DSSP file (Angstrom, degrees, kcal/mol; ACC not computed):
  #  RESIDUE AA STRUCTURE BP1 BP2  ACC     N-H-->O    O-->H-N    N-H-->O    O-->H-N    TCO  KAPPA ALPHA  PHI   PSI    X-CA   Y-CA   Z-CA
    1    1 A X              0   0    0      0, 0.0     2,-0.2     0, 0.0     0, 0.0   0.000 360.0 360.0 360.0 132.2   23.7  105.3   81.6
    2    2 A X        -     0   0    0      0, 0.0     2,-0.3     0, 0.0     0, 0.0  -0.625 360.0-157.9 -90.0 150.3   24.0  103.2   78.5
    3    3 A X        -     0   0    0     -2,-0.2     2,-0.2     3,-0.0     3,-0.0  -0.861  17.3-117.7-121.2 162.6   23.3   99.5   78.3
    4    4 A X     >  -     0   0    0     -2,-0.3     4,-1.9     1,-0.1     3,-0.2  -0.498  28.3-108.1 -92.4 166.9   24.5   96.9   75.8
    5    5 A X  H  > S+     0   0    0      1,-0.2     4,-2.3     2,-0.2     5,-0.2   0.892 122.2  55.6 -59.2 -39.7   22.3   94.8   73.5
    6    6 A X  H  > S+     0   0    0      1,-0.2     4,-0.7     2,-0.2    -1,-0.2   0.842 104.2  54.3 -65.2 -31.3   23.0   91.8   75.6
    7    7 A X  H >4 S+     0   0    0     -3,-0.2     3,-1.0     1,-0.2     4,-0.4   0.941 109.6  47.1 -62.6 -46.7   21.7   93.7   78.7
    8    8 A X  H >< S+     0   0    0     -4,-1.9     3,-1.6     1,-0.2    -2,-0.2   0.878 104.5  60.7 -62.5 -38.9   18.4   94.4   76.8
    9    9 A X  H 3< S+     0   0    0     -4,-2.3    -1,-0.2     1,-0.3    -2,-0.2   0.704  93.8  65.7 -64.5 -19.0   18.1   90.8   75.8
   10   10 A X  T << S+     0   0    0     -3,-1.0     2,-0.6    -4,-0.7    -1,-0.3   0.705  84.0  86.3 -74.0 -19.8   18.0   89.7   79.4
   11   11 A X    <   -     0   0    0     -3,-1.6     2,-0.9    -4,-0.4    59,-0.0  -0.732  68.7-154.6 -87.8 121.1   14.7   91.5   79.9
   12   12 A X        +     0   0    0     -2,-0.6    56,-3.0    96,-0.1    57,-0.5  -0.831  17.6 178.9 -99.2 102.9   11.8   89.3   78.9
   13   13 A X  E     +A   67   0A   0     -2,-0.9    96,-3.6    96,-0.5     2,-0.3  -0.915   8.3 172.5-110.1 125.6    8.9   91.6   78.0
   14   14 A X  E     -AB  66 108A   0     52,-2.8    52,-2.5    -2,-0.5     2,-0.4  -0.849  33.0-113.7-132.7 162.9    5.7   89.9   76.8
   15   15 A X  E     +A   65   0A   0     92,-1.8    91,-3.8    -2,-0.3     2,-0.3  -0.807  39.4 170.0 -94.3 137.9    2.1   90.6   75.9
   16   16 A X  E     -A   64   0A   0     48,-2.1    48,-2.9    -2,-0.4     2,-0.5  -0.947  29.6-125.3-141.9 164.7   -0.7   89.3   78.2
   17   17 A X  E     -AC  63  37A   0     20,-1.9    20,-2.9    -2,-0.3     2,-0.4  -0.952  26.4-122.8-114.4 130.1   -4.4   89.7   78.6
   18   18 A X  E     + C   0  36A   0     44,-2.5    43,-3.2    -2,-0.5    18,-0.2  -0.569  32.4 172.7 -72.0 123.3   -5.9   90.6   82.0
   19   19 A X  E     +     0   0A   0     16,-3.3     2,-0.3    -2,-0.4    17,-0.2   0.747  63.6  19.3 -99.5 -32.2   -8.3   88.0   83.1
   20   20 A X  E     - C   0  35A   0     15,-1.4    15,-2.1    39,-0.1     2,-0.4  -0.999  56.3-167.0-146.9 141.3   -9.2   89.1   86.6
   21   21 A X  E     + C   0  34A   0     -2,-0.3     2,-0.3    13,-0.2    13,-0.2  -0.993  12.8 178.5-133.0 125.3   -8.9   92.3   88.6
   22   22 A X  E     - C   0  33A   0     11,-2.6    11,-2.8    -2,-0.4    -2,-0.0  -0.928  33.7-104.1-124.8 150.6   -9.3   92.6   92.4
   23   23 A X  E     - C   0  32A   0     -2,-0.3     2,-0.2     9,-0.2     9,-0.2  -0.310  25.1-153.7 -62.3 154.8   -9.1   95.4   94.9
   24   24 A X    >   +     0   0    0      7,-0.9     3,-1.6     1,-0.1     7,-0.3  -0.613  22.8 166.8-133.7  73.3   -5.9   95.5   96.9
   25   25 A X  T 3  S+     0   0    0      1,-0.3    -1,-0.1    -2,-0.2     7,-0.0   0.727  73.5  60.1 -64.8 -22.1   -6.8   97.3  100.2
   26   26 A X  T 3  S+     0   0    0     49,-0.1    -1,-0.3     4,-0.0     2,-0.1   0.558  79.9 107.9 -84.3  -6.7   -3.5   96.3  101.9
   27   27 A X  S <  S-     0   0    0     -3,-1.6     4,-0.1     4,-0.1    -3,-0.0  -0.423  72.5-133.4 -68.9 145.4   -1.3   98.0   99.3
   28   28 A X  S    S+     0   0    0     -2,-0.1     2,-0.3     2,-0.1    -1,-0.1   0.897  95.4  33.8 -65.5 -41.0    0.4  101.2  100.6
   29   29 A X  S    S-     0   0    0      1,-0.1    -2,-0.0    -3,-0.0    -1,-0.0  -0.856 113.1 -80.1-111.9 151.0   -0.6  103.1   97.4
   30   30 A X  S    S+     0   0    0     -2,-0.3    21,-0.4    19,-0.1     2,-0.3  -0.248  70.0 149.9 -53.7 128.9   -3.8  102.4   95.5
   31   31 A X        -     0   0    0     -7,-0.3    -7,-0.9    18,-0.2     2,-0.3  -0.964  38.8-129.8-154.2 164.4   -3.4   99.3   93.4
   32   32 A X  E     -CD  23  48A   0     16,-2.5    16,-2.5    -2,-0.3     2,-0.6  -0.863  20.1-127.6-114.4 155.6   -5.2   96.3   91.9
   33   33 A X  E     -CD  22  47A   0    -11,-2.8   -11,-2.6    -2,-0.3     2,-0.3  -0.935  34.8-163.5 -98.4 123.1   -4.3   92.7   92.0
   34   34 A X  E     -CD  21  46A   0     12,-3.4    12,-2.0    -2,-0.6     2,-0.5  -0.835  20.4-155.9-111.8 145.6   -4.3   91.4   88.4
   35   35 A X  E     -CD  20  45A   0    -15,-2.1   -16,-3.3    -2,-0.3   -15,-1.4  -0.993  25.1-169.4-114.4 121.9   -4.3   87.8   87.0
   36   36 A X  E     -CD  18  44A   0      8,-3.2     8,-2.5    -2,-0.5     2,-0.6  -0.929  19.5-139.1-123.1 134.5   -2.8   87.9   83.5
   37   37 A X  E     +CD  17  43A   0    -20,-2.9   -20,-1.9    -2,-0.4    69,-0.2  -0.822  18.8 177.8 -92.1 117.4   -2.7   85.2   80.8
   38   38 A X    >   -     0   0    0      4,-2.7     3,-2.0    -2,-0.6     2,-0.1  -0.104  35.7-131.8-109.2  33.1    0.7   85.1   79.0
   39   39 A X  G >  S+     0   0    0      1,-0.3     3,-2.1     2,-0.2    -1,-0.3  -0.327  87.3  12.4  60.8-124.1   -0.2   82.2   76.7
   40   40 A X  G 3  S+     0   0    0     65,-0.5    -1,-0.3     1,-0.3     3,-0.1   0.710 126.8  60.8 -61.7 -21.0    2.5   79.5   76.8
   41   41 A X  G <  S-     0   0    0     -3,-2.0    -1,-0.3     1,-0.3    -2,-0.2   0.613 104.8-139.5 -80.6 -11.8    4.1   81.1   79.9
   42   42 A X    <   -     0   0    0     -3,-2.1    -4,-2.7    -4,-0.1     2,-0.3  -0.445  38.6 -27.9  90.2-163.6    0.9   80.5   81.8
   43   43 A X  E     -D   37   0A   0     -6,-0.2     2,-0.3    -2,-0.1    -6,-0.2  -0.724  57.1-175.7 -94.4 139.5   -0.9   82.8   84.3
   44   44 A X  E     -D   36   0A   0     -8,-2.5    -8,-3.2    -2,-0.3     2,-0.3  -0.970  16.5-135.9-133.6 151.4    0.9   85.4   86.4
   45   45 A X  E     -D   35   0A   0     -2,-0.3    36,-3.4   -10,-0.2    37,-0.7  -0.783  22.4-179.3-104.7 149.6   -0.2   87.7   89.1
   46   46 A X  E     -D   34   0A   0    -12,-2.0   -12,-3.4    -2,-0.3     2,-0.5  -0.996  26.7-138.9-147.7 143.1    0.8   91.4   89.4
   47   47 A X  E     -D   33   0A   0     35,-0.3     2,-0.4    -2,-0.3    37,-0.3  -0.909  32.9-174.6 -95.2 126.2    0.1   94.3   91.7
   48   48 A X  E     -D   32   0A   0    -16,-2.5   -16,-2.5    -2,-0.5     2,-1.7  -0.983  29.7-146.0-132.8 127.8   -0.4   97.3   89.6
   49   49 A X        +     0   0    0     -2,-0.4    45,-0.4   -18,-0.2   -18,-0.2  -0.537  62.4 119.9 -86.6  70.8   -0.8  101.0   90.7
   50   50 A X     >  +     0   0    0     -2,-1.7     4,-1.1     1,-0.1     3,-0.2  -0.008  27.0 113.7-124.7  26.1   -3.2  101.8   87.8
   51   51 A X  T  4  +     0   0    0    -21,-0.4    -1,-0.1     1,-0.2   -20,-0.1   0.678  63.4  69.1 -77.5 -17.3   -6.3  102.8   89.7
   52   52 A X  T  4 S+     0   0    0      1,-0.2    -1,-0.2   -22,-0.2    -2,-0.1   0.942 115.4  19.1 -69.9 -47.3   -6.3  106.5   88.6
   53   53 A X  T  4 S+     0   0    0     41,-0.4     2,-0.4    -3,-0.2    -1,-0.2   0.613 121.2  59.5 -97.4 -14.5   -7.2  106.0   84.9
   54   54 A X     <  -     0   0    0     -4,-1.1     2,-0.2     3,-0.0    -1,-0.1  -0.947  58.4-157.5-127.6 133.3   -8.7  102.4   85.0
   55   55 A X     >  -     0   0    0     -2,-0.4     4,-1.0     1,-0.1     3,-0.3  -0.657  38.0-105.6 -97.7 165.5  -11.6  100.8   86.7
   56   56 A X  H >> S+     0   0    0     -2,-0.2     4,-1.2     1,-0.2     3,-0.7   0.889 117.3  51.5 -58.2 -44.3  -11.8   97.1   87.3
   57   57 A X  H 34 S+     0   0    0      1,-0.2    -1,-0.2     2,-0.2     3,-0.2   0.870 107.1  53.2 -64.3 -37.3  -14.4   96.4   84.6
   58   58 A X  H 34 S+     0   0    0     -3,-0.3    -1,-0.2     1,-0.2    -2,-0.2   0.713 106.4  54.8 -71.2 -20.0  -12.4   98.3   81.9
   59   59 A X  H X< S+     0   0    0     -4,-1.0     3,-2.2    -3,-0.7   -41,-0.3   0.804  80.4  98.1 -85.5 -30.2   -9.3   96.2   82.6
   60   60 A X  T 3< S+     0   0    0     -4,-1.2   -41,-0.2     1,-0.3     3,-0.1  -0.424  97.1  13.4 -64.5 125.8  -10.7   92.7   82.1
   61   61 A X  T 3  S+     0   0    0    -43,-3.2     2,-0.3     1,-0.3    -1,-0.3   0.324  95.8 131.2  91.0  -6.4   -9.9   91.5   78.6
   62   62 A X    <   -     0   0    0     -3,-2.2   -44,-2.5   -44,-0.2     2,-0.3  -0.606  55.4-130.0 -81.3 136.5   -7.3   94.3   78.0
   63   63 A X  E     +A   17   0A   0     -2,-0.3     2,-0.3   -46,-0.2   -46,-0.2  -0.676  32.1 178.3 -83.7 141.1   -3.9   93.4   76.6
   64   64 A X  E     -A   16   0A   0    -48,-2.9   -48,-2.1    -2,-0.3     2,-0.4  -0.804  27.2-120.7-133.0 173.2   -1.0   94.8   78.4
   65   65 A X  E     +A   15   0A   0     32,-1.0    20,-3.0    20,-0.4     2,-0.3  -0.975  37.2 169.3-120.1 134.7    2.8   94.6   78.2
   66   66 A X  E     -AE  14  84A   0    -52,-2.5   -52,-2.8    -2,-0.4     2,-0.6  -0.986  40.3-116.1-146.5 152.6    4.8   93.3   81.2
   67   67 A X  E     -AE  13  83A   0     16,-2.4    16,-2.3    -2,-0.3     3,-0.2  -0.811  32.6-178.1 -83.8 124.2    8.3   92.2   82.2
   68   68 A X        +     0   0    0    -56,-3.0   -55,-0.1    -2,-0.6    -1,-0.1   0.414  63.1  67.5-110.1   1.5    7.9   88.5   83.1
   69   69 A X        +     0   0    0    -57,-0.5     2,-0.2    14,-0.1    -1,-0.1   0.128  65.7 112.8-115.7  24.2   11.4   87.5   84.3
   70   70 A X  S    S-     0   0    0     -3,-0.2     3,-0.1    11,-0.2     2,-0.1  -0.616  78.5-100.9 -77.6 152.6   11.7   89.5   87.6
   71   71 A X        -     0   0    0     -2,-0.2    -1,-0.1     1,-0.1     9,-0.1  -0.433  52.3 -83.8 -67.6 152.9   11.8   87.3   90.7
   72   72 A X        -     0   0    0     -2,-0.1     2,-0.4     9,-0.1     9,-0.2  -0.259  47.9-154.4 -56.2 145.1    8.5   87.2   92.6
   73   73 A X  E     -F   80   0B   0      7,-2.7     7,-3.3    -3,-0.1     2,-0.5  -0.989  10.0-132.8-128.8 129.5    8.1   90.1   94.9
   74   74 A X  E     -F   79   0B   0     -2,-0.4     2,-0.5     5,-0.2     5,-0.2  -0.703  21.8-177.5 -83.2 127.0    5.9   90.2   98.1
   75   75 A X  E >   -F   78   0B   0      3,-3.4     3,-1.8    -2,-0.5     2,-0.2  -0.961  65.0 -53.0-124.7 109.2    3.7   93.3   98.3
   76   76 A X  T 3  S-     0   0    0     -2,-0.5   -49,-0.1     1,-0.3     0, 0.0  -0.442 123.4 -20.3  54.4-122.4    1.8   93.2  101.6
   77   77 A X  T 3  S+     0   0    0     -2,-0.2     2,-0.4    -3,-0.1    -1,-0.3   0.080 124.5  87.6 -99.8  24.0    0.0   89.8  101.6
   78   78 A X  E <   -F   75   0B   0     -3,-1.8    -3,-3.4   -52,-0.0     2,-0.6  -0.949  67.1-139.5-129.0 140.3    0.3   89.3   97.8
   79   79 A X  E     -F   74   0B   0     -2,-0.4     2,-0.5    -5,-0.2    -5,-0.2  -0.902  17.5-155.8-101.5 117.9    3.1   87.8   95.6
   80   80 A X  E     -F   73   0B   0     -7,-3.3    -7,-2.7    -2,-0.6   -34,-0.2  -0.823  12.2-177.8 -94.7 127.6    3.6   89.8   92.4
   81   81 A X        +     0   0    0    -36,-3.4     2,-0.3    -2,-0.5   -11,-0.2   0.462  63.0  21.5-107.5  -4.3    5.1   87.7   89.6
   82   82 A X  S    S-     0   0    0    -37,-0.7     2,-0.6    -9,-0.1   -35,-0.3  -0.975  70.9-118.0-156.1 164.8    5.5   90.3   86.8
   83   83 A X  E     -E   67   0A   0    -16,-2.3   -16,-2.4    -2,-0.3     2,-0.3  -0.932  22.6-145.6-114.5 110.9    5.8   94.1   86.2
   84   84 A X  E     -E   66   0A   0     -2,-0.6     2,-0.3   -37,-0.3   -18,-0.3  -0.587  23.9-133.0 -73.3 132.9    3.0   95.6   84.2
   85   85 A X        +     0   0    0    -20,-3.0    12,-2.1    -2,-0.3   -20,-0.4  -0.656  36.3 147.7 -96.9 144.5    4.5   98.5   82.1
   86   86 A X  E     -G   96   0C   0     -2,-0.3     2,-0.4    10,-0.3    10,-0.3  -0.951  44.3 -97.8-158.3 175.9    3.1  102.0   81.7
   87   87 A X  E     -G   95   0C   0      8,-3.1     8,-2.5    -2,-0.3     2,-0.4  -0.882  33.8-131.8-104.7 133.1    4.0  105.7   81.3
   88   88 A X  E     -G   94   0C   0     -2,-0.4     6,-0.2     6,-0.2     2,-0.1  -0.716  16.6-145.5 -85.0 130.8    4.0  108.0   84.3
   89   89 A X    >   -     0   0    0      4,-2.7     3,-2.1    -2,-0.4    -1,-0.0  -0.316  38.0 -93.5 -78.5 174.5    2.2  111.3   84.0
   90   90 A X  T 3  S+     0   0    0      1,-0.3    -1,-0.1     2,-0.1    -2,-0.0   0.805 131.5  53.4 -59.2 -28.4    3.6  114.4   85.7
   91   91 A X  T 3  S-     0   0    0      2,-0.1    -1,-0.3     1,-0.0     3,-0.1   0.347 121.6-110.4 -88.3   6.0    1.3  113.5   88.6
   92   92 A X  S <  S+     0   0    0     -3,-2.1     2,-0.3     1,-0.3    -2,-0.1   0.717  71.1 142.1  70.1  24.3    2.8  110.0   88.7
   93   93 A X        -     0   0    0    -43,-0.0    -4,-2.7   -42,-0.0     2,-0.5  -0.667  49.8-118.2 -88.5 154.4   -0.4  108.3   87.5
   94   94 A X  E     -G   88   0C   0    -45,-0.4     2,-0.5    -2,-0.3   -41,-0.4  -0.818  20.2-166.7-106.1 129.9    0.1  105.3   85.1
   95   95 A X  E     -G   87   0C   0     -8,-2.5    -8,-3.1    -2,-0.5   -45,-0.0  -0.966  34.0-120.6-106.4 121.2   -1.1  105.0   81.5
   96   96 A X  E     -G   86   0C   0     -2,-0.5     2,-0.4   -10,-0.3   -10,-0.3  -0.257  12.6-131.6 -65.7 144.6   -0.7  101.4   80.4
   97   97 A X        +     0   0    0    -12,-2.1   -32,-1.0   -32,-0.3     2,-0.3  -0.789  39.3 160.8 -87.3 138.9    1.4  100.3   77.5
   98   98 A X        -     0   0    0     -2,-0.4   -34,-0.1   -34,-0.2     2,-0.1  -0.990  43.7 -94.0-155.5 154.9   -0.5   98.0   75.1
   99   99 A X        -     0   0    0     -2,-0.3   -36,-0.1     1,-0.1     4,-0.1  -0.412  26.9-137.3 -67.8 148.8   -0.3   96.8   71.5
  100  100 A X  S    S+     0   0    0     -2,-0.1     2,-0.3     2,-0.1    -1,-0.1   0.483  90.9  42.7 -88.2  -0.7   -2.3   98.8   69.1
  101  101 A X  S    S-     0   0    0      0, 0.0     2,-0.1     0, 0.0    -2,-0.1  -0.981 101.0 -96.2-134.6 147.7   -3.5   95.5   67.4
  102  102 A X        +     0   0    0     -2,-0.3     2,-0.3   -39,-0.0    -2,-0.1  -0.430  50.5 175.1 -62.5 135.7   -4.6   92.3   69.1
  103  103 A X        -     0   0    0     -2,-0.1     2,-0.1    -4,-0.1     3,-0.1  -0.870  37.4 -77.5-135.3 168.9   -1.8   89.8   69.3
  104  104 A X    >   -     0   0    0     -2,-0.3     3,-1.7     1,-0.1   -89,-0.2  -0.440  52.3-104.5 -71.0 139.2   -1.3   86.4   70.8
  105  105 A X  T 3  S+     0   0    0      1,-0.2   -65,-0.5    -2,-0.1   -89,-0.2  -0.390 105.8  28.6 -60.3 137.0   -0.7   86.2   74.6
  106  106 A X  T 3  S+     0   0    0    -91,-3.8    -1,-0.2     1,-0.3   -90,-0.1   0.259  79.7 146.8  95.0 -11.0    2.9   85.5   75.4
  107  107 A X    <   -     0   0    0     -3,-1.7   -92,-1.8   -92,-0.2    -1,-0.3  -0.346  50.0-115.7 -61.1 141.1    4.4   87.1   72.3
  108  108 A X  B     -B   14   0A   0    -94,-0.2     2,-0.4    -3,-0.1   -94,-0.2  -0.541  15.2-135.9 -84.8 140.3    7.8   88.7   73.0
  109  109 A X              0   0    0    -96,-3.6   -96,-0.5    -2,-0.2    -1,-0.0  -0.762 360.0 360.0 -89.2 137.9    8.5   92.4   72.8
  110  110 A X              0   0    0     -2,-0.4    -1,-0.1   -98,-0.1    -2,-0.0   0.337 360.0 360.0-153.6 360.0   11.8   93.3   71.1
């Protein structure tokens, strides 16, 4: 299915830095609860199924790319406010997308 340029422009994709990572034992699939700094957009929380390749300590301070304009979504007892983006392996594990150079939090992807 094709989309138009105006469809793409509706998606707000930004760079953020992970500030905090917590275990999420109530999630159906293994996941972390993340607190992410998006600069001028503020702090947002996300549930991310990224436990296969990443431990909590390695994630703190890492820049990621996320969709920030989805409505909040309740996952178990947690409200997820953005969708962290990654690539699925054949085994459905997630490899995070990230900028290859440090950039300011909140900068828009386009």
